[in-house]
C-alpha positions as CSV (number, residue, x, y, z in Angstrom):
1,M,-65.0,-10.8,31.2
2,T,-65.3,-13.3,34.0
3,N,-68.6,-14.8,35.3
4,R,-67.9,-13.0,38.5
5,N,-67.8,-9.7,36.9
6,I,-71.0,-10.3,35.0
7,V,-72.8,-11.2,38.2
8,L,-71.5,-8.0,39.8
9,E,-72.6,-5.8,36.9
10,R,-76.2,-7.3,36.9
11,A,-76.4,-6.8,40.7
12,I,-75.3,-3.1,40.2
13,Y,-77.9,-2.6,37.5
14,R,-80.7,-4.1,39.8
15,V,-79.8,-1.9,42.7
16,S,-79.8,1.2,40.4
17,E,-83.4,0.4,39.2
18,T,-84.9,0.4,42.7
19,G,-84.9,4.2,42.8
20,S,-83.6,7.5,41.3
21,E,-81.1,9.7,42.8
22,T,-83.1,12.8,42.0
23,D,-86.7,11.5,41.6
24,P,-88.6,11.3,44.9
25,E,-91.5,9.4,43.3
26,A,-89.3,6.6,42.1
27,G,-89.4,3.4,44.3
28,P,-90.0,2.9,48.0
29,F,-87.4,5.5,49.1
30,N,-89.4,8.6,48.4
31,E,-89.6,9.5,51.9
32,W,-86.2,11.4,51.6
33,G,-88.0,14.2,49.6
34,A,-87.5,15.8,46.3
35,G,-84.0,16.8,45.2
36,Q,-82.2,14.5,47.7
37,M,-80.2,11.4,46.9
38,H,-81.5,8.3,48.6
39,P,-78.7,6.4,50.5
40,A,-79.4,3.3,48.4
41,S,-78.8,5.2,45.2
42,K,-75.7,6.8,46.5
43,N,-74.3,3.3,47.4
44,A,-75.4,1.9,44.0
45,R,-73.3,4.6,42.3
46,H,-70.3,4.0,44.4
47,A,-70.7,0.2,43.8
48,R,-70.9,0.8,39.9
49,Q,-67.7,2.9,40.0
50,K,-65.8,0.4,42.1
51,Y,-66.8,-2.7,40.1
52,A,-66.1,-0.8,36.8
53,R,-62.5,-0.2,38.1
54,Q,-62.2,-3.8,39.1
55,A,-63.5,-5.1,35.8
56,E,-60.9,-2.9,33.9
57,Q,-58.1,-4.3,36.2
58,A,-59.3,-7.9,35.6
59,Q,-59.2,-7.4,31.8
60,K,-55.7,-6.0,32.0
61,A,-54.6,-8.9,34.2
62,A,-56.3,-11.5,32.0
63,A,-54.4,-10.3,28.8
64,P,-51.2,-12.4,28.2
65,Q,-47.9,-10.4,28.9
66,A,-44.7,-11.2,27.2
67,P,-41.6,-11.3,29.4
68,A,-39.5,-8.1,29.6
69,E,-36.5,-9.7,27.9
70,E,-38.8,-10.7,24.9
71,R,-40.5,-7.3,24.7
72,Q,-37.2,-5.5,24.3
73,P,-36.1,-7.3,21.2
74,A,-39.5,-6.9,19.7
75,Q,-39.4,-3.2,20.3
76,A,-35.8,-3.0,18.9
77,S,-37.0,-5.0,15.7
78,A,-39.9,-2.5,15.2
79,A,-37.5,0.4,15.5
80,R,-35.1,-1.2,13.0
81,A,-38.0,-1.9,10.6
82,A,-39.2,1.7,10.9
83,A,-35.7,3.2,10.2
84,P,-34.5,3.6,6.6
85,Q,-32.2,0.8,5.4
86,A,-28.8,1.4,3.9
87,P,-27.5,-0.7,1.0
88,A,-26.1,-4.1,1.9
89,E,-22.5,-3.1,0.9
90,E,-22.8,0.0,3.2
91,R,-24.4,-1.9,6.2
92,Q,-21.6,-4.5,6.5
93,P,-18.8,-2.1,7.3
94,A,-21.2,-0.1,9.6
95,Q,-22.3,-3.5,11.3
96,A,-18.7,-4.6,11.8
97,S,-17.8,-1.1,13.3
98,A,-20.9,-1.3,15.6
99,A,-19.9,-4.8,16.7
100,R,-16.4,-3.6,17.5
101,A,-17.8,-0.6,19.4
102,A,-20.2,-2.9,21.3
103,E,-17.5,-5.1,22.7
104,P,-17.2,-4.6,26.4
105,A,-14.2,-2.8,27.5
106,R,-13.4,-5.5,30.1
107,S,-12.8,-8.0,27.3
108,R,-9.6,-6.2,26.3
109,P,-6.7,-6.1,28.8
110,K,-5.5,-2.6,29.9
111,G,-2.8,-1.2,27.6
112,V,-3.6,-3.4,24.6
113,P,-4.2,-1.2,21.5
114,T,-7.4,-1.5,19.5
115,L,-7.7,-2.8,15.9
116,E,-8.0,0.7,14.5
117,Q,-4.9,1.9,16.3
118,L,-2.9,-1.1,15.1
119,E,-4.1,-0.5,11.5
120,K,-3.2,3.3,11.8
121,E,0.3,2.4,13.2
122,L,0.9,-0.2,10.3
123,K,0.0,2.4,7.7
124,K,2.4,5.0,9.4
125,E,5.3,2.4,9.4
126,R,4.7,1.6,5.7
127,R,4.9,5.3,4.8
128,R,8.1,5.7,6.7
129,A,9.6,2.6,5.0
130,D,8.6,3.8,1.6
131,F,10.1,7.3,2.2
132,G,13.4,5.8,3.4
133,R,13.6,3.5,0.4
134,V,13.0,6.4,-2.0
135,L,15.5,8.5,-0.3
136,R,18.2,5.8,-0.3
137,N,17.6,5.2,-4.0
138,T,17.8,8.9,-4.8
139,V,21.1,9.4,-3.0
140,F,22.6,6.4,-4.5
141,S,21.5,7.5,-7.9
142,L,23.1,10.9,-7.3
143,V,26.4,9.5,-6.0
144,V,26.6,7.1,-9.1
145,V,25.9,10.0,-11.5
146,A,28.4,12.2,-9.8
147,A,31.1,9.4,-9.9
148,V,30.5,8.6,-13.5
149,S,30.6,12.3,-14.4
150,A,33.8,12.9,-12.5
151,L,35.4,9.8,-14.2
152,I,34.4,11.0,-17.7
153,A,35.6,14.4,-16.8
154,V,39.0,13.3,-15.8
155,L,39.7,10.5,-18.2
156,F,37.7,11.2,-21.3
157,L,36.3,14.8,-21.4
158,P,38.2,17.2,-19.1
159,V,36.4,20.6,-18.6
160,L,38.7,23.6,-18.5
161,Q,38.3,27.4,-18.0
162,I,40.3,30.0,-19.8
163,H,42.3,32.5,-17.9
164,G,44.0,35.3,-19.7
165,T,44.0,36.6,-23.3
166,S,46.8,34.7,-24.9
167,M,44.3,32.8,-27.2
168,A,42.2,35.9,-28.2
169,P,40.2,36.2,-30.3
170,T,39.5,32.5,-30.5
171,L,39.0,32.1,-26.8
172,A,38.4,34.8,-24.3
173,D,39.0,35.1,-20.6
174,G,36.3,33.1,-18.7
175,D,35.3,30.7,-21.5
176,I,34.7,27.1,-20.6
177,V,35.9,24.4,-23.0
178,A,35.9,20.6,-23.0
179,A,38.9,18.6,-24.2
180,I,39.2,15.0,-25.6
181,S,42.1,12.7,-25.3
182,V,43.9,12.1,-28.6
183,G,46.8,9.9,-29.6
184,K,48.5,12.4,-31.9
185,C,48.5,16.3,-32.3
186,R,47.9,17.7,-35.7
187,Q,48.9,21.1,-37.1
188,G,46.2,23.8,-36.3
189,E,44.6,22.0,-33.5
190,L,44.0,23.6,-30.0
191,I,45.6,21.5,-27.2
192,A,45.7,21.7,-23.4
193,F,48.8,20.7,-21.6
194,Y,50.6,20.8,-18.3
195,Y,53.2,23.4,-17.6
196,N,54.7,24.0,-14.1
197,N,51.5,22.7,-12.4
198,N,49.4,24.9,-14.6
199,I,47.3,24.0,-17.6
200,L,48.0,26.0,-20.8
201,I,46.0,26.0,-24.1
202,K,47.9,26.8,-27.3
203,R,47.7,26.0,-31.0
204,V,49.9,23.4,-32.6
205,I,52.2,25.0,-35.4
206,A,54.6,22.2,-36.1
207,G,55.3,18.6,-35.2
208,P,58.5,16.6,-34.5
209,S,61.5,17.4,-36.8
210,D,59.6,20.2,-38.6
211,W,61.4,23.4,-39.5
212,V,59.7,26.7,-38.3
213,D,60.5,30.2,-39.5
214,I,59.0,33.5,-38.5
215,D,60.0,36.8,-40.1
216,A,59.9,40.3,-38.6
217,E,56.3,40.9,-39.5
218,G,55.1,37.7,-37.8
219,N,54.5,35.6,-40.9
220,V,55.0,31.9,-40.1
221,S,56.3,29.3,-42.5
222,V,56.7,25.5,-41.8
223,N,59.1,23.5,-43.8
224,G,59.5,26.5,-46.2
225,Q,55.7,26.7,-46.8
226,P,53.8,29.8,-45.6
227,L,51.1,29.0,-43.1
228,E,47.6,30.3,-43.6
229,E,46.2,31.5,-40.2
230,P,42.7,33.0,-40.7
231,Y,42.1,32.8,-36.9
232,L,44.5,35.6,-36.1
233,A,43.4,39.1,-35.4
234,E,46.9,40.5,-36.0
235,K,50.3,39.1,-36.8
236,A,53.4,39.8,-34.6
237,R,56.8,38.2,-33.9
238,G,56.2,38.6,-30.2
239,N,58.5,37.7,-27.4
240,C,61.0,35.5,-29.2
241,D,64.5,34.3,-28.0
242,V,65.0,31.4,-30.3
243,T,67.0,31.5,-33.5
244,F,64.9,30.9,-36.7
245,P,64.7,28.8,-38.8
246,Y,64.2,26.5,-35.8
247,Q,63.9,22.7,-35.9
248,V,61.4,21.0,-33.5
249,P,63.1,18.3,-31.5
250,D,61.9,14.7,-32.0
251,G,58.9,13.7,-29.8
252,R,57.8,17.4,-29.2
253,Y,55.5,20.0,-30.7
254,F,55.9,23.7,-31.5
255,V,52.9,25.7,-30.2
256,M,51.9,29.4,-30.2
257,G,49.0,31.4,-28.8
258,D,46.6,33.2,-31.2
259,H,47.3,36.6,-29.6
260,R,50.8,36.6,-30.9
261,A,51.9,40.0,-29.4
262,T,51.5,38.8,-25.7
263,S,51.5,35.0,-25.8
264,V,54.4,33.2,-24.1
265,D,54.8,29.9,-26.0
266,S,57.4,27.8,-27.8
267,R,59.0,31.0,-29.3
268,N,60.4,31.5,-25.8
269,E,62.8,29.0,-24.1
270,V,60.8,29.5,-20.9
271,V,58.2,27.3,-22.4
272,G,59.9,25.8,-25.4
273,C,58.5,22.8,-27.3
274,I,56.2,20.5,-25.4
275,S,56.4,16.6,-25.2
276,R,53.5,14.3,-25.9
277,D,53.2,13.1,-22.4
278,M,52.5,16.7,-21.3
279,V,49.3,16.9,-23.5
280,I,46.0,16.5,-21.8
281,G,43.9,16.5,-24.8
282,R,42.6,18.4,-27.9
283,I,40.0,21.2,-27.3
284,L,36.8,19.8,-28.7
285,L,34.2,22.4,-28.0
286,R,33.3,25.6,-26.1
287,V,30.4,25.1,-23.8
288,W,30.2,28.5,-22.2
289,P,29.0,31.1,-22.9
290,L,26.0,29.5,-24.4
291,N,25.8,32.1,-27.2
292,G,29.5,31.2,-28.1
293,F,29.0,27.5,-28.2
294,R,31.1,26.0,-31.0
295,L,33.1,23.0,-32.1
296,F,36.8,23.2,-32.9
């Protein structure tokens, strides 16, 4: 409090001691009568109130005030200190995001994407590139597998389907078999061969220069030796227009179907004996139906 305020307070107290506002006997102003306020007392009260207000204002004015720009950081620091603190590893990404968000819009030209937009677009492009690479690799693998399978099927392991019953009961209509290329055909083997743009499957009975004979009951002999044929359901001479005994020409094979009564084969001149270059391969296995899978 300043010396001027102290002087004023003392003056106010001295004036108030000269008389009471309600006591007519106090001081030289009792001529106003009991219950009435002397003008001097009334002025003293107003003076006290006035100087009390002035003293309060002087105290506020005398206190040092920080500049507004300094008070705001202090208030922000107090708010941050009062708020719960996240771990350091969590505050760093949050601070970076806050810093990016606090950047003024005018610092970035209009139409320029933000960092978040660029990162999102980069991730999208990477996913698209990965999908395209996987798709190309898958298609290439399928093409290679199909080409290799086709090459194997044509050159090494042709797959054939049976039509008709000329090979019953060994092979039935609809069976699927696989053949394998061979250098020489042996007696008793099943072979596939070309005939008039068709593929036929028959059993080898005799080779080049062999003598074949079939009696009226369908019994077959080769070079004078009866042929054991456990694969037949029944024997029959069948549709036969060649004269027995019959000698197989050089470089050819005498073939017959297992269903002797109906099969059209080397017993008939329509088919005759087949040459080696007509042979596709030996029947190796039956792959369909699955319950009939077997090797030959």
